[in-house]
PAMAR-718675 format. One record per residue (C-alpha): residue number from 1; residue in three letters; z, y, x. Coordinates in nm, 2 decimals. Example, Ala and Ser with C-alpha at 12.3 -4.5 7.8 and 13.67 -1.06 7.14 Angstrom:
<zatis>
ZATI, 1, Ala, 0.78, -0.45, 1.23
ZATI, 2, Ser, 0.71, -0.11, 1.37
</zatis>
This chain:
<zatis>
ZATI, 1, Unk, -10.36, 1.82, -4.14
ZATI, 2, Unk, -10.39, 1.57, -4.43
ZATI, 3, Unk, -10.72, 1.59, -4.62
ZATI, 4, Unk, -10.86, 1.40, -4.91
ZATI, 5, Unk, -11.24, 1.44, -4.95
ZATI, 6, Unk, -11.23, 1.31, -5.31
ZATI, 7, Unk, -10.97, 1.56, -5.42
ZATI, 8, Unk, -11.16, 1.85, -5.25
ZATI, 9, Unk, -11.47, 1.76, -5.45
ZATI, 10, Unk, -11.30, 1.78, -5.80
ZATI, 11, Unk, -11.02, 2.03, -5.74
ZATI, 12, Unk, -11.08, 2.39, -5.61
ZATI, 13, Unk, -10.72, 2.42, -5.49
ZATI, 14, Unk, -10.46, 2.18, -5.34
ZATI, 15, Unk, -10.29, 1.94, -5.59
ZATI, 16, Unk, -9.93, 1.85, -5.55
ZATI, 17, Unk, -9.85, 1.51, -5.69
ZATI, 18, Unk, -9.49, 1.51, -5.82
ZATI, 19, Unk, -9.51, 1.45, -6.20
ZATI, 20, Unk, -9.69, 1.13, -6.30
ZATI, 21, Unk, -9.73, 0.89, -6.58
ZATI, 22, Unk, -9.72, 0.54, -6.43
ZATI, 23, Unk, -9.96, 0.29, -6.59
ZATI, 24, Unk, -9.96, 0.01, -6.33
ZATI, 25, Unk, -9.75, -0.13, -6.05
ZATI, 26, Unk, -9.88, -0.41, -5.84
ZATI, 27, Unk, -9.67, -0.58, -5.57
ZATI, 28, Unk, -9.84, -0.83, -5.34
ZATI, 29, Unk, -9.59, -1.01, -5.12
ZATI, 30, Unk, -9.84, -1.19, -4.90
ZATI, 31, Unk, -9.99, -0.87, -4.75
ZATI, 32, Unk, -9.72, -0.70, -4.81
ZATI, 33, Unk, -9.85, -0.41, -5.02
ZATI, 34, Unk, -9.77, -0.20, -5.33
ZATI, 35, Unk, -10.03, -0.04, -5.56
ZATI, 36, Unk, -9.95, 0.24, -5.81
ZATI, 37, Unk, -10.19, 0.35, -6.08
ZATI, 38, Unk, -10.09, 0.68, -6.25
ZATI, 39, Unk, -10.20, 0.99, -6.43
ZATI, 40, Unk, -10.12, 1.33, -6.29
ZATI, 41, Unk, -10.06, 1.65, -6.49
ZATI, 42, Unk, -10.34, 1.85, -6.32
ZATI, 43, Unk, -10.69, 1.81, -6.45
ZATI, 44, Unk, -11.00, 1.86, -6.22
ZATI, 45, Unk, -11.16, 2.20, -6.25
ZATI, 46, Unk, -11.49, 2.08, -6.08
ZATI, 47, Unk, -11.61, 1.79, -6.29
ZATI, 48, Unk, -11.89, 1.57, -6.15
ZATI, 49, Unk, -12.20, 1.57, -6.38
ZATI, 50, Unk, -12.13, 1.20, -6.48
ZATI, 51, Unk, -11.79, 1.30, -6.61
ZATI, 52, Unk, -11.91, 1.60, -6.83
ZATI, 53, Unk, -11.91, 1.55, -7.20
ZATI, 54, Unk, -11.72, 1.22, -7.18
ZATI, 55, Unk, -11.40, 1.36, -7.34
ZATI, 56, Unk, -11.18, 1.29, -7.05
ZATI, 57, Unk, -10.85, 1.48, -7.07
ZATI, 58, Unk, -10.64, 1.33, -6.79
ZATI, 59, Unk, -10.68, 1.26, -6.42
ZATI, 60, Unk, -10.61, 0.89, -6.34
ZATI, 61, Unk, -10.57, 0.78, -5.98
ZATI, 62, Unk, -10.40, 0.52, -5.76
ZATI, 63, Unk, -10.25, 0.48, -5.42
ZATI, 64, Unk, -10.20, 0.16, -5.22
ZATI, 65, Unk, -9.92, 0.13, -4.96
ZATI, 66, Unk, -9.95, -0.14, -4.70
ZATI, 67, Unk, -9.72, -0.29, -4.44
ZATI, 68, Unk, -9.42, -0.24, -4.67
ZATI, 69, Unk, -9.09, -0.34, -4.50
ZATI, 70, Unk, -8.82, -0.22, -4.73
ZATI, 71, Unk, -8.90, -0.16, -5.10
ZATI, 72, Unk, -8.67, -0.04, -5.37
ZATI, 73, Unk, -8.79, 0.01, -5.73
ZATI, 74, Unk, -8.55, 0.18, -5.96
ZATI, 75, Unk, -8.55, 0.31, -6.32
ZATI, 76, Unk, -8.92, 0.29, -6.41
ZATI, 77, Unk, -8.96, 0.48, -6.73
ZATI, 78, Unk, -9.18, 0.34, -7.00
ZATI, 79, Unk, -9.45, 0.57, -7.14
ZATI, 80, Unk, -9.28, 0.88, -7.00
ZATI, 81, Unk, -9.38, 1.14, -6.74
ZATI, 82, Unk, -9.15, 1.12, -6.45
ZATI, 83, Unk, -9.10, 1.26, -6.10
ZATI, 84, Unk, -9.21, 1.07, -5.80
ZATI, 85, Unk, -9.14, 1.10, -5.43
ZATI, 86, Unk, -9.34, 0.90, -5.18
ZATI, 87, Unk, -9.23, 0.91, -4.82
ZATI, 88, Unk, -9.36, 0.76, -4.50
ZATI, 89, Unk, -9.12, 0.68, -4.23
ZATI, 90, Unk, -9.25, 0.61, -3.88
ZATI, 91, Unk, -9.07, 0.33, -3.70
</zatis>
């Protein structure tokens, strides 16, 4: 079972990441790795004390993918919410 301790602290139910607003894409060829920074449509329902009263209205997060062997990037929309599918293939 996949678990994410951070998500479990700020969301009372599982969150499915499928619609995102991409704000950064970093590709490092010397590692090789890809980093995605994005906003999701769900907003945490269990806010940490340090976040309360700050006026936050979106949940921003990131994911780093390492040991990339075959990368294809297509049709990155600008300032739009779009659908994402991230898959892991075991070799």
